[in-house]
Structure formats: structure tokens, C-alpha cells
N, C-alpha and C positions, 0 to 999 in steps of 0.2 A: 227616660224619652218615652213619651207619651204613646208613638207610633212604633212600628216595628217593622221597618223595610226588609221586604225579601232581597230586593236588587235596587239599584238607581240607576238613572241616565242623566248626561249631560247632553244638551241638544245644542248646538252651534248652527245659526242659521246663516248660509252662505249664498250669494246669488250665483256660483258658478258650481254646478255640481261635478262636471268634468275636471274641472280645477282641484276642487275639493277631493274627488276622488283618487284622482292623481297623486295629490299630496299625501293623504292618510293611508291609503293603500300601496303606493310606491315607494314614497319615501321613506314614511315612518312604518311601514310594513304591519299595521294592524290587521288582528284577524276580522274578517267580515262577517258578521253576524246575521244579519239579513238585509236584502232590499224590500223593501216595502212597496214603495212608489219607485217611479224612475225620479221622483224629488225627494225621496227619503230614503238612507240607509242608516245601518248601524254596526258599530266595531266592538267586539269584547274588549275591554280594558283590564280586568283583574283575572289572574289565572284560575280563579274559582268561579269566574262568571258570573259576578255578583255587580259588574259596574259595566254600562254600555257608553259609548259616545255616540250620539246620533248627529247627522247632518241634513239638513233641510234646506231645499232651495225652493221651496213654495213661496212665490212671490207675495202672497198675502201674509204668511209668517214673518219671512224675512222683514216685511214692512212692519209688522206689528212687534216683532221681538228680536230683530237682528241686531249686528254690531253698531251699527250706526243709529240704533233705536236705544231699546233698554239692555241689549247684552246676551248673557246666557239664562237659560232656563232650567232649573233643576227639577226631575221626576222622580219622586220615590215612590216604587212599586211596594203596595200594600196588601194583604190579603182580603181586607176589605175598605175599599172607600167611604161608603156610608157610616160606618162604625168609628172609624177614624175622624171622619169628618165632625162626628158630633162630639167625640173626644175633645177635638181641637177647639171646636165651636164653645165648648164649657169652659175653655182657658182661656177665653177672650179673642181667639184668632179670628180675624174677619175676612171673609172670602171673597174672591173677585166673582168666582162662578162656582156655584154649588155642586154636588154631583151631577154628573152628565154623561149619558150615553154617547160616545163620540161615533162616527161614522166609521172608524176602523178598529170598531169593536173593542174598544176600551173605555172603562168608566173612570172621569178625572174630576178632581175638583182644583181649583186655583188659587192661591193667596200668595201675598207678598211677604218677605223677609222683612227686618225692620230696616234696612237700607235700601230697601224696595226692588229686589231681585225677586223674580217670578219664579215659584215654586208649586208644584203641583203633586198630589198624590192620585195615583193610580191603581186600579186592578183590572185583571181580566175577568171577565165576565166568564160563568162555569159553561157556558157554551161554546166560548172559546177554547177553553180547555179540553172538552171533549175533541173537537175539531182537530186540534193538534195529535191526538194519538192514533 
């Protein structure tokens, strides 16, 4: 494998956050990882906390990537988005979006797999790591 993921996210786009949280927390009993915004939550999936299931009810994101649109987006967290972006480019991977600093303090780059699923590589900027301590 050319990239070495530190953790991965599966993001489901859901139009009703209240119903989604009732299902994933109440019915499935998933452990809440974080509530980033009222429209975005994450749940730990693996016991080693290497995989997170995220739910987004952002209308813009639901329209762009939701179940009635393109489906699921997989996000691989890597140590350095720019380095892995360069590696993947050299292997012929075509990106939809180059590494970009997002307003929520992550750096991401977006591409598609051969079937058309949206994939991203993401890293936490060094200032975010300092903020978390």
C-alpha cells in the first residue's frame, strides 16, 4: 500500500440528525467519539479506535454525497496529506480536489476509486495536535 492510514472514517450523509443519533446511539449503542457541530457526529467503530463512523446532516454535504446522490465517502487519515498526495499522483491517481485546508482544521485531498466512490486522504495540521493537548 502506498499510503499508511493511521485511522479511517466512514461518513454517512443523513437528512435527519435526530433520527440518525437515535438509531446509532440508541439502537446500535455506538460509542460517541465527538460532536463536531450540531450537523456532524462521530462514533468509534473499532475497539482500538482506528475507525470512526461519522454522520453528517449538512444540507450541502447531503446533496453532494448523500445516499440519493453518490453514497458513502471513505476518509483515510494519514500523517501527511501532501506527501501521500504526491505519491498517489505519481501512481496516476487523478484527484478531484488537491490538498486543501478546510474550515474545520483538517487538510484533505479528494479522489475517486475505480467504481466512482469518493475517497479522501486527511491529516490533522500540527497546530490542531497542539490544541488538543
